[in-house]
C-alpha positions, 0 to 999 in steps of 0.5 A: 336597376329601374329608374324610379322616374319612370314609375313617376312618369307612367303615373302622370301619363295614366293621370293626364290620360284619365282627366283629358278623357273625362273633359272629352266627354264633357265637352262632347256632351255639352256640344251635343246638348248645344246642338239639341238646343238644350245647352247655351252655345254660340253659332261658331261652336260647330266651326270652332269644333272642327277647326280646333282639332287641326291646330291640336293635332299639328301642335301635338305632332310638333311636341312629340317630334320635339320631345323625341329629338331631345332624347325624351323617354316614351312615356315623356314623348306621349306626355309631350304629345298629349299636353296641347290637346289636354290644354284644349280639352281643359278649355273647352270643358270650363268654357262650355260649362260656364255657358250653362243649360239653355231654360225656355226651350 
């Protein structure tokens, strides 16, 4: 018999993946608009782009390793690995969206 929790776990994985993909595209768009001078970004944004990826990758690897060693399911391991990255994409999209369009270009 199949475990009903697996279906819920895969649905959560799919949902989180979709949200993360949309948020990442929003962040990329706002940062590119900032580079072009159309979006209000700080001068430090280019450095933030680079450094945050290293920290998120390290946190993701640690979370996946912890889930794996704890006996989590495959979907649970992926969800654990995705969580630090998703947290960062969500925070970035909210932070950049608040900065808004740069008028008077």
